[in-house]
ChimeraX commands (.cxc) that place a marker at each C-alpha (Angstrom):
marker #1 position 124.37,166.53,65.80 radius 0.5
marker #1 position 120.32,165.74,66.10 radius 0.5
marker #1 position 121.37,162.00,64.82 radius 0.5
marker #1 position 124.01,161.18,67.56 radius 0.5
marker #1 position 121.64,163.06,70.70 radius 0.5
marker #1 position 119.16,160.16,69.66 radius 0.5
marker #1 position 120.96,156.78,69.05 radius 0.5
marker #1 position 122.41,157.77,72.61 radius 0.5
marker #1 position 119.10,158.14,73.79 radius 0.5
marker #1 position 118.25,155.37,72.27 radius 0.5
marker #1 position 121.09,153.51,73.88 radius 0.5
marker #1 position 120.27,154.81,77.36 radius 0.5
marker #1 position 116.87,152.68,76.69 radius 0.5
marker #1 position 118.40,149.69,75.73 radius 0.5
marker #1 position 120.44,149.79,78.79 radius 0.5
marker #1 position 118.35,150.80,81.20 radius 0.5
marker #1 position 116.11,148.45,79.47 radius 0.5
marker #1 position 118.47,145.72,80.51 radius 0.5
marker #1 position 119.91,146.20,83.30 radius 0.5
marker #1 position 115.48,146.03,84.58 radius 0.5
marker #1 position 115.23,143.29,82.77 radius 0.5
marker #1 position 118.68,141.10,84.48 radius 0.5
marker #1 position 117.30,142.27,87.24 radius 0.5
marker #1 position 113.55,140.91,87.14 radius 0.5
marker #1 position 114.90,137.87,86.12 radius 0.5
marker #1 position 117.41,137.92,89.32 radius 0.5
marker #1 position 114.78,137.80,91.95 radius 0.5
marker #1 position 111.60,135.20,89.15 radius 0.5
marker #1 position 115.18,132.83,90.61 radius 0.5
marker #1 position 115.77,133.92,93.70 radius 0.5
marker #1 position 111.80,133.58,94.80 radius 0.5
marker #1 position 112.14,130.14,92.86 radius 0.5
marker #1 position 114.91,129.31,94.85 radius 0.5
marker #1 position 112.66,130.13,97.97 radius 0.5
marker #1 position 110.19,128.60,97.58 radius 0.5
marker #1 position 112.39,125.14,96.69 radius 0.5
marker #1 position 114.19,125.30,99.73 radius 0.5
marker #1 position 111.03,125.83,101.98 radius 0.5
marker #1 position 109.76,122.72,99.55 radius 0.5
marker #1 position 113.15,120.87,100.65 radius 0.5
marker #1 position 112.85,121.57,104.33 radius 0.5
marker #1 position 109.28,120.89,104.56 radius 0.5
marker #1 position 110.34,117.06,103.20 radius 0.5
marker #1 position 113.29,116.42,105.51 radius 0.5
marker #1 position 110.73,116.94,108.52 radius 0.5
marker #1 position 108.51,114.78,107.55 radius 0.5
marker #1 position 111.05,111.61,107.49 radius 0.5
marker #1 position 112.63,113.01,110.42 radius 0.5
marker link #1:1,2 radius 0.2
marker link #1:2,3 radius 0.2
marker link #1:3,4 radius 0.2
marker link #1:4,5 radius 0.2
marker link #1:5,6 radius 0.2
marker link #1:6,7 radius 0.2
marker link #1:7,8 radius 0.2
marker link #1:8,9 radius 0.2
marker link #1:9,10 radius 0.2
marker link #1:10,11 radius 0.2
marker link #1:11,12 radius 0.2
marker link #1:12,13 radius 0.2
marker link #1:13,14 radius 0.2
marker link #1:14,15 radius 0.2
marker link #1:15,16 radius 0.2
marker link #1:16,17 radius 0.2
marker link #1:17,18 radius 0.2
marker link #1:18,19 radius 0.2
marker link #1:19,20 radius 0.2
marker link #1:20,21 radius 0.2
marker link #1:21,22 radius 0.2
marker link #1:22,23 radius 0.2
marker link #1:23,24 radius 0.2
marker link #1:24,25 radius 0.2
marker link #1:25,26 radius 0.2
marker link #1:26,27 radius 0.2
marker link #1:27,28 radius 0.2
marker link #1:28,29 radius 0.2
marker link #1:29,30 radius 0.2
marker link #1:30,31 radius 0.2
marker link #1:31,32 radius 0.2
marker link #1:32,33 radius 0.2
marker link #1:33,34 radius 0.2
marker link #1:34,35 radius 0.2
marker link #1:35,36 radius 0.2
marker link #1:36,37 radius 0.2
marker link #1:37,38 radius 0.2
marker link #1:38,39 radius 0.2
marker link #1:39,40 radius 0.2
marker link #1:40,41 radius 0.2
marker link #1:41,42 radius 0.2
marker link #1:42,43 radius 0.2
marker link #1:43,44 radius 0.2
marker link #1:44,45 radius 0.2
marker link #1:45,46 radius 0.2
marker link #1:46,47 radius 0.2
marker link #1:47,48 radius 0.2
view
């Protein structure tokens, strides 16, 4: 029973870690896309 509880706790940490890593990666990509959009808009304005 103790081994089962330890395995469940480890599994919980893996799941939480995976979710938080995915969220951090999504925020990083969104931030990168935001910068890219701003650069494209400033380039378009320079040509106008």
